[in-house]
N, C-alpha and C positions, 0 to 999 in steps of 0.2 A: 580433400585438400592436400593430397600426397602426405609428406611427413611434416609439413608446416602446421604449426598450431593455428586453429581457427581463432580469429580475432574479431570480437564484436564490440560495438559501441552501445552501451546501455544508457538510456536517458529516462529518468523518472520525473515526470512533471506533476508536482503537487500544487495545492492551493497557496502555499506559502513560499516554497522553494523548489527549484529544479536542480536535481543532482545528475551528474553524468560521469561515466568512467569507461576506460578502455580495458576490456577483460579478455583474457585468453582462455581457451578450452583445449582439452577437457579438465584442466586443473581449476578453473574459475578464479584465476589470479587477477587482481586489479593492478594495472600498471600506471594508470593516470586517473586522477579524480578531480572534478571541478564542481562547484556549487554556486548558483546565482539565485537571487530572489525572482519569483515568478511574476509578481505584481499584476494579477489578472484584472485589476480595476482599470488598467490602461486600455483594455480591449484586446481582441485576439491578435491583430496584426503586429503590434510591438512585441508581445510575448512570443509570437511565432518567429519573428526576426531574431530575438535573443537565442532561441533554440537552434536556429539554423547557424548562427554565428558560433555558438558553443560547439556544435557538432563539427563544423569546419576546422575550428582551432584545434580540437582534440585529435582529429584525423591527421592534421599536419604534425602535431606533436608526436603522435604515434609513429609516424615515419622516421622521426629522429631516433626512435628506439628500434628501428628496423621491423616495425609492425605495420602491416597493411590492414586497414579496417575492411573486413569481408562483408559485414552486414550491420544494420542498426536495428535495435529493438527499442521501441518507445512505449513506456507505460504512462497512462494519463488518468487523472482523477475524474473520469467520465465513464458512462456506459459504452461498451464496445461490443459490437455484434460478433457472431461467430465467423463472419466474413471479414473482420477487421475494420469495420466502419464505425466511426464515432457517432453515436445516436443520442447524445444528450449534450446540453450546453449549460450545465449548472455552474461551472467555474470558467471555462474557456469556450467561446463559440467557434471552435475550429472545425474545418472540414477535412476529412481524411485525404481527399485529393490534394489539398494544399500542402499538407505535411509530406505526402509522397513526392509531389513535384519538387519541393524544396530539398528534402533530405536525400532523395535518390541521386542527386548530383554528387553526393559523398559516397553512398553505398546503398544497396537494396535495403528496404525498410519493412518491418512488421510492426503493427500497432496492437497494443493489448491494454486492458484495464489494469490500472496500477496495482490493485489488491491481488489480482491473479498473478501478476508478475512477481510480486513479493512472496506470495505463497509458493510459487514455483522455485524461487531461490531457496526457501526453507526446505522444500521437498528434495532439492538436488544437492544442496551443500549444508543445510542447517539442521534444526531440531526435528524436522519431519523426515529426515533421510531414511531412517530405518522403520518408519511407520506406514502401515497400509492405509490408514485414514487419519486425517486430522482436520480441525477447523483453524484457519488462520484469521485473526482479527487485527486490523490496523487502526490505531487511535492517534490522531494528530489534528490537523485542521478539519478533517472529516473523520467519519468512522465507517468502516465497511468490513465485509467478511468474505471468506472463500472456503468452500469445502474442497479438500484434496483427497482423491481416491487413487491408490496405486501410483502415486507420484505425479498425477495429472490434476490440475485444477478443474473442477466441475463447472461447465459453462452454461448448463441448462439448454432449453430449446432454442432460445434466441441469442444467448450470450449475455443476457441482462441480469446476471447474478451479482450479489454483493451489497445491495442497498438495505442493510439491516437496520439503519439508524436514521433514514431520511423521511419515513412516513410518520404522520402525526400519531401520537399515542392517544388512546381513546379518551374522550372527554365525557365523563359521566354526569348526568343531570342530577338534580336533587332526588333523594337525600344523600347521594354519593358524590357530591360535587368535587371534581378533581381540578378545578380552575381551568384556565384557558388551555386549549390543546397545544402541545409542544412536541417536538421530535426529540429523540435521544441525542442527536447532535447538538440540540439547543441546551442540553443539560450537561453533557459529558465531554464534548470536544474541546480543543484548545481555545478557540474563540469564545465558546460558551463559558469556560472558566473565567476568562477575562471579563466578559459582560456581567456575569452574575456577581463576581467579586467587586467590580467597580460600582455596581448598583448598591453595594453595602459600604460605599465610601472608600473602597480600596483604590490603589493606584498601580495597576498592572498594565503592561504592554503586551505580554505574551502569557500563554498557559504556564510556561516554566516559571514566570514571575509569581504566579499564584501558588504553584507547588513550593517554591522557595519560601513564600510567606507562611504557608501551612507548616512546613518543616521548622520554621522559626517560632511557631507557636501562636500565630495570629488566629484568633478564634473564628473570625469571619471566613478567612481562607480555608481553615480546617473544615468548617461546615460545608462550604462549596465543594471542596475536593472530595470529602467523604460521601456526600450525597451523589456526586457525579460517579464515583466508583461503585456505589450501591446500585445506581440505575444501570450502569454498563454491565456490572456483574450479573444482574437479573436477566439481561438480554443474552449474555453468554450462556447462562444456565438454560435458557429457552432453546438456544441452538444445540446445546448438548442433549437436552431432553428429546428434541426432534430428530437429531442426526446420529446420536450415539457414536461419536468419534473416539479414537484411541487417546487423543490429546487435544488440548487447545494451545495454540502458539500465538503469542501476542507481540506485535511490532508497532512501529510508528513512534514519533517523538514522545508522546505521553505513555504509550504502552510499554516503552523501555525504561520508564522512570522508576526510581526507588521511592519508598516512603508511603505516606497515607493514601495516595491515589491507588497504588498497586495493592496495598494491604486491604483497602476497602473493596476493591474490585474482586480480589480473590475470595475474600470471606463471603461476599454477597453471592458470587457464583456458586460456591459450595453449599451455601444455605438454600439457594433456590433450585439446585439440581434435584429432581424428583426422586430418582431411584438410588438406593444405597449402593447398587452395583457399580455405578460409575461416579459416585459423589467425590471420590478421591482420585479421579483421573489426573494425569499431569496437566498443570496449567503453567506454562513456561514462557520466557521471553525468547524472541527470535535470535538465533545464534548468528545470523548474518547481520544483525543489528541495524544500524542506520543505513547500511548499504544494501539492504534487502531489495529495495525497489530497482536500483540501477543494475544490481547483479541479476535480478530476475528478468528485467527487460533484455539484458544481454543473453541470458539463457534462452529466452524465447526466440531470439534471432539465431542463435547457435543451433537450436533444435530444428528450426525451419529450414535454414539455408545450408547448413552443413549436410543434412540429409538430402536436400535437393541436389547439391553438388556431387555427392557420392552416386546418387541415382543417375545423374546426367553422365558422369564418367563411365559408369557401368554400361549404359546404353551405347556410348560411343565405342567402347571396347568390343561389345558384342556385335 
């Protein structure tokens, strides 16, 4: 791209909110930032329209700062194959072709799973920058994970990594009855905290409402939050036992929170880690914070399209 900074538009589409920002590289500086509610209950088309409008507005605003958007990276809370195809519809029934057709009018686009984008942000600019391996876990509307090796998110054979909390936990029959089968997301995610607290006659609209009630000493909220952290911590320990990473980095709205959720999560993880050799490994919050998703999406675009531009230029010169 000659001497001009590469400018990418990073879009992070989650189940609750969609965050986007204009980011320049190689410094990873965010120049513009916007956030809108995703509202997936409306269906795919309205949500897609919102994303297209958001991208267009940010690209125009970037021009006022003398920045031209070179590429778009979009991280989505769905499974994304190694070829960049969306292959699930748990939250949004989007087709990759529709996204590309719409957003390519602004700039070339690459699609990635949101957890891998956020993990890439931490590997490039965050708490994983100096680490050869780490596990990134994001906790918010959903819960997912990503193993990072030598700065690159591990994608597996098909690209379908990350669903550490979506499968049902075993339902044991008598005499070890564990009640109805549930998923970790039904215990420890933001919506789960709300559902469980309100079943105990609480009045919460968001997971952060439940955290606030717990910090204020509400015994029902404390019970819900601590049990959620306990369950999530045990799963994090399982990941550590299997993968033996240098560190665990936690992001997402709940993952970045202070108080009993984090305290219970960390204590449970350390209790359930099997080997004393890594029982005290670092368990830290994401340094890129709430911007991890949009920064990581932008990094994905930067790594793909800046290298392509350099290669194309070298071929022309030769």
